[in-house]
TILO-357228 format. One record per residue (C-alpha): z, y, x. Coordinates in steps of 0.1 Angstrom, whole numbers, plus 5000, padded with zeros to 4 digits. Layout:
REM residues N
ZYX ...
END
This chain:
REM residues 869
632053054990 631252745009 633252655040 633352385066 635952215045 633452155018 631851815015 628151805025 625951644998 623751345006 620151324992 618151014985 614550995002 611651164982 609550924962 606051054950 605551054914 601750984916 599950694935 597950914959 596350634979 595250454948 593850774935 591850824967 590450474964 589550534927 587850864936 585750704963 584750424939 583850684913 581750874938 579950554948 579150474911 578050834906 575550814935 574250474924 573750594889 571950904900 569750694924 568950454897 567750734874 565750894902 564150554911 563150494875 561650844872 559850804906 558350464895 556950624863 555650934881 554050714909 552050494885 548450444898 546050644874 542450704883 541550964858 542751324861 543251354823 545651064824 547551214853 547951534834 549151344803 551751154824 552951474840 553351634805 555551344795 557651374826 558051754820 559151684785 561651424798 562951684823 563451934795 565251674774 567651594803 568751954811 572051894792 572851614817 572951844847 576751814849 576951464834 579051184848 576350954863 579050714873 579050614837 576550334834 576150384797 574850734805 572550604832 571150334810 570650594782 568650814806 566650514820 565850414784 564450764777 562350734809 561050384801 559750514767 557050674788 555950344802 555750204767 553450484756 550150314745 547950574763 549950534795 549850154793 546050154787 545550404816 547450194840 545649874829 542150044831 542950184865 543849834877 540649694863 538649974880 540349914914 539649544910 535949604904 535849824935 537349544956 534849304941 532049534950 533249564986 533449184989 529849154976 528749405001 530249205030 528348895016 525049085013 525049044975 524749404964 521649624956 521049994950 520249924913 523649744907 525350024926 523650274903 524650084871 528350054882 528550414893 526950534861 529150324838 532450394857 531450764860 531250794822 534850664819 536150874848 534651194835 535451144798 538451364787 539251144757 542650994765 541850684744 538550604761 538750254777 537250134810 534549864804 532349884835 531549574855 530049544889 527349274886 526349054916 522649104927 520348834916 517448744939 514648734913 511948754940 513148424955 512848234922 509448394915 508148284950 509347934944 507547924910 504348054924 504447814954 504547524930 501547634909 498547404912 495147584915 492447504891 488947434903 485347354895 482047274912 478447304900 475047224916 472347494914 468847364921 467047674908 466347994928 468748284929 467648634919 468548934940 471249034915 472948694918 471648544885 469848214883 466048204880 465447894859 461747934863 461747854900 463047564921 464947654953 464147504987 467847404990 470547314965 473647534963 476847344954 479247614944 482947564940 485847774927 489547714934 491947974919 495448054906 494748314879 496848614868 497648464834 498648134850 501248314872 502448534842 503048234820 504848034847 507048314858 507948424822 509048074814 511248034844 513148364842 516648324827 519048574813 520448674847 516948724861 515948944832 519249144834 518449204871 514949334863 516449554836 518849694861 516049764885 514149944858 517150164850 517450254887 513750304895 512950494864 516150704862 514251024867 511850954838 512251164808 511451024773 508051204775 507451044809 508350704796 506050744766 503150854788 503650564812 503950304785 500850424766 498850454798 499750104809 499049964774 495550114772 494549994807 495949654802 494249614768 490949724782 491249484812 492349194791 489449254766 486949244795 488448914808 488448754774 484748834769 483948694803 485848374796 484248324762 480748354778 481748124807 482947864782 479447854766 477847754799 480447514812 480047144806 482947014828 485746904804 488546984829 487247334835 486747384797 490447304792 491547554818 489247824803 490647754768 494147804782 493148134796 491448234764 494548144744 496648364767 494448674764 494048614726 497748614722 498048934742 495249114723 495648954689 492948834665 492948974630 490548714617 492848434628 496048624618 497248634654 499448934661 498949124694 501749074719 500649394737 500949594704 504349444697 505549524732 504349884730 505849944696 509249804707 509050014739 508250334720 511050264696 513450204725 512450524741 513950714712 516950494704 517650334738 515950504768 517550264792 516249974773 512750124775 513150174812 514049814816 511249684794 508549904812 509749804846 509749434837 506249454824 505049634855 506849394878 505249084862 501849254863 502249344900 503448994908 500548834890 497949074905 499549034940 499648654942 496548554923 493748434944 490248294940 488448094967 484748054963 482747804984 478947774986 477647455003 473847445010 472447095005 469046925003 467446984969 466246644956 463846814932 462447034959 462046734982 459946554957 457746854951 457446894989 456146544992 453446614967 452546944983 452446775018 449946535004 447746814992 448246995025 447046695044 443846695024 443447065030 444247015067 441546755070 439046985053 439947265076 439647055107 436146955097 435347325093 437047405126 434847145144 431747315129 432947655141 433647575178 433447935189 436548025169 438547755185 439247955216 440448245196 442848025177 444147885211 444748235223 446648315191 448647995194 449648075230 450748415220 452848265192 454448025217 455348305240 456848495210 458748185200 460048135235 461148495237 463048465204 464448125215 465948295246 467948535225 471648445218 472048245186 468248205182 467448005151 470748075134 470248185098 473648215083 474248265046 476848525039 478748515006 481448744992 484948655004 487948654981 488348774945 484948904933 486649134908 487949354937 484849354958 484349724953 487949804963 487549584994 484349765003 485950104998 488949995019 486649865047 484750195046 487950385049 488850175080 485350245094 485950625089 489350585105 487550425134 485250725137 488350945138 489750735166 486350755184 486651135182 490151125197 488850915226 485851155231 488151455234 490551265257 487651155279 486151505281 489551645288 490051395317 486651475331 487351845330 490651815348 491351805385 494251685406 495952025403 494752165370 495051985336 492352075311 493452165276 491951955247 491752275226 489252415251 487152105247 487052145210 486052515214 483152395236 482052145210 482052425184 480052655207 477552375213 477352315175 476552685171 474052685200 476252925221 477352685248 476452845281 477752595307 475752305323 475452005299 474651665314 473251385293 476551205290 478451515278 475751605253 475851255239 479651285234 479351625218 476651495194 478751185186 481851395179 480051635155 478251355137 481451155133 483251475120 480451545095 480351185083 484151175077 484051515059 481151425036 482451085027 485951235020 484651514999 482451274979 485451054973 487451354961 484651434936 484551074923 488351064922 488451374900 485751224877 487750894875 490951074866 489351274838 487650964824 490850764824 493251034811 490851234788 492051554806 488751744810 490252014832 492951824852 492751624884 494951374901 495451614930 496651894907 499051654889 500551524921 500851874936 502751984905 505151694909 505651754946 505952134944 509752134946 509851914977 510052075010 508152005042 509451785070 509251835108 508651555132 508851595170 506551385192 507451255227 505651555243 508151785225 505651925200 506851985164 504551865137 505052005101 504051775072 503651875036 505051665007 501551554998 500851425034 504151225033 503251094998 499750975009 501350805039 504050625019 501350494994 499950285023 503150095028 503149735018 506249535009 506349175022 508748915007 509748585022 512648355031 514348035022 517948035008 518048405010 515048635005 514048885031 511849185027 509849375052 507849705050 504649735070 501649965073 498249875087 497750135115 493950095110 494350275076 496050575091 494650915100 495651075133 498351285117 499650985097 500050795130 502551065141 504550985109 504150615116 505750655151 508550875136 509350615110 508850315134 512250165129 511450125092 508549885098 508149525108 511749425106 512749155080 516149235064 518249095036 519149445024 517049655002 517349975023 514750025050 515950285075 514150505100 517350555119 517550915107 519650975075 517851295065 514451125068 515750825049 516951055021 513651235020 511650905019 513950764991 513251064969 509551064976 509350694967 510350764932 507250984928 505150714945 506450454920 505950684890 502250734899 501450384911 499750284879 497450584875 496750574913 495750204911 493450254881 491850564896 491250374928 489550094908 487350354891 486550534923 485650204940 483150144912 481650494915 481550464953 479950114953 476350254960 477750414991 480150135003 478149824994 477349765031 481049745038 481849455016 483849165029 481748845033 481748535054 479448255066 480047925082 479047865118 476747565124 476447415159 473547235175 475746965190 479246895202 478647065235 477647385217 480847365196 482947295227 481547595245 482247815214 485847695214 486147785251 484848135243 487448185216 490248065239 489048325264 489148595238 492648495226 493848475263 492548825269 494348955238 497548775249 497448935283 496649285268 499349235241 496849315213 498149065188 500049145157 502248965131 499248785115 497248725146 499248555174 496948475204 499348235218 499348025186 495548035185 495347905221 497747635212 495847525181 492447525198 493647335229 495547075208 492747005184 489546815190 486246965181 485946745151 489246875137 488147235133 485347435117 484547795121 483248085101 482348455107 484048705084 482749065082 484549375070 482149655075 482049705113 484949465119 484349095127 486648795127 486248425136 487948205110 489447895126 489647635099 491947335105 490547045085 493846855085 496247145080 494847445060 498147635067 497047675103 493847855095 493748175116 491548485119 490648595155 489348955157 486248985179 483849265188 480349315175 479049255210 480848915210 479048815178 475648945189 475748795224 477448455217 474848165219 476348005188 476148325167 473648595175 472248905159 471748745125 475548735121 475949115126 476149365097 473049585095 473949785064 476350045080 474050355081 476150585060 473850885063 470950685049 473050545020 474450895014 470951045012 469650764990 472550784965 473951134967 470551294971 471651485002 473051445037 475551725031 477651724999 479152065009 475752225012 476952445041 476252515078 479452355091 478852005077 475051995082 473451665094 471551835122 473652095139 472352365163 472852145193 470251905179 467652175172 465352295200 465052185236 466452275270 464552515293 464152455331 466952705338 469352515316 469252745286 468452625251 465252725232 467352775201 470552985203 470453115167 473152945146 470852725125 471352375111 469452135088 469951885061 467851625042 467451615005 465851344983 463651454954 461351224934 461350974962 460351224989 462551365017 462751735021 464451945048 466852235041 467552475069 470852665069 471252985089 474553175096 474053555094 476253865094 476553855057 476953485051 474653175050 470953165041 469252845029 465552765032 463852455020 460952335041 457952355018 456552005024 458051655024 458951525059 458751185076 462251115089 461450985123 458951255131 461251535118 464251445139 462451315170 459451565172 459751865149 463351965155 463251945193 460052165193 461752455176 462552785194 464253105183 460953265174 459852965154 463052965134 462853345127 459253305116 460153015093 462953215076 460753535075 458553365048 461453405023 463653675040 461553955055 464454145071 465853835087 466053985122 468554245109 470853975095 470953725124 474153695144 473553735181 
END
């Protein structure tokens, strides 16, 4: 065993067999390489997964590739990612996705799509976009976005808006009007034709200055380049997007038929005019116009094809093969026609001069008259007793002349001629009559307001509805309260205005239906039925007035209102547009819409959108305007036809004008002062508008001398204007609205300048054969309030609900009485013709209840049992 004597062994220090510190460093380096390799793989996969793709179908395709990659890499879950060869191998598999043709195209197309969106946003900021270009891009890009074909490529382009209107206005502004003059020494017949068998007392020097429709079309067509036509095509695709192929076919055919008929009429008129024109310059202009219409219509004898036929054939073919192309073509045609119609003008002048032929004849006649005068004087001397009688007659005539001379404008005999384009005289007359009827409607509003105010007190406000009830009671002969002369006159005026408006409106509706059927060949349809069908799916809108009252409007009411809008275009480097409506054309209910849409009007903007400030109203109006645009052609043609049919009733409302002739410079200076006073009053009352600026009128009249300006009177039905004509600067010509009293009482004008052809009831009776187209009690010309008299106790002699109308038969006027009974209305024709003045001034006021019953008993023996009491 061991003992202390044993020798203790000595051991050397322990030396590790493995390099631990080196191994730690190696391990840490390995871990770092592992993390970097893993991060590199993850980054590559993230870059691929995060590629910008716009289409869902491409996103799904990319995800499927990534899923497949994930499945392929499951064996690498425990791989050594510190091995760069392994990392590069994985990244290589991932990069195969980016080399996939579908993925590459998807990324490229998405980038192109984003670029177009940025370009669109930039154009918006610069004001170079438009709804039609927005529509084109959204449609084309939408086709790509919604197409599930992985290989479908993006090819949409956002196109900058081209201002076609600006170029068109510049072209039209540079057009030189053609003109001609001719002297007419012969008398003029009532129908406007020349009576070559008679020499007129004065010679008419007639001149015409015009820019024609064909002149505008040729000029504009020649100036439109590819960009302009592409813009019009885009607008066509946008505006006619809701048109089906059937709608396009109908619109194209209708436009073709109307245009061909109109062009044929113009060509015939030009050919006839050429035969009677000796002026070489005018012949050249006429020949250019004939050439234009011949090219449009074609001439088989001369082997000239019809441009209209070719255009229609191409359009109909496009409708089948390329509807968008047809929309573009149809819109471009309509645009050019509207521009040509809108900017054409024709100025007619008629200067009255001394007739040299008549002067010669007058000298000869004066010689014979002197001989006759001498013979008469000898006879007069022989008959001395008759001399005193002649003196008395002469004195009476002097008195009459003096009385006439004392009247304002005495001796003025103006010659009124049609103003503007003679081809639209009927439309102007119809429009002027509409404004006149609108004035009657406004008068009725004023009457009700006045009666309401009179019936109110300091503490109690009368209700306008009660006033209307009283008017109806008076109409029916049942009004029991006291009725002073002024109130009765207002009641009568209200009822007469209402009946006039209703009868004229109904007559126009009848003529409109006739016109629609003639133009379309639809023997049963009507424009109203067609429109109501198109508008049936649109809802009503509600508008609140300042008094808090809600007003509900039907789609047809909104449609009729929007048709009265007019688009104005102007500007310099950039074109502005402005929407306006003439308030004079609006009905009382339409004025409520006008106030609700007020922000939409009168503001010139460089954007196509016109906002009311209410998004829901803007959306409703935008949808409605598509219907307005669709029906504009048929509406315009129906309106022309209606204007022709209504001409016998609206002739007195034509637009005409006459020059003002002054006795001397003082007379003219006084007239200028009168106009300055009118403009000054308008300025103070703020009654001017965009076209009539009183301040400008005052400035012009005060700066100009009397020799620098001429004046004319323009009449539009019951409306009167003074035309201020600047001899040195025609651009400063202005129209000053004046009242009929101003015209009648002004010393330089007088009663001869007023319109005496505005008796609608007389025209209606003469042309429609009746004063009441409804043939009912409600719309009768003579209501119960005009029949019978007033007893001393204030009661009426006629309280039975009876009314009367006039009818024209074989040149005689007959009266028809209409009686309301328990079972309905009874009509009775007075057995003898009546004399109008005696009938309304003597016979009607003499009637009593007993006389009315006796009259009706001749045909209705049991009348007493039927009368409503």
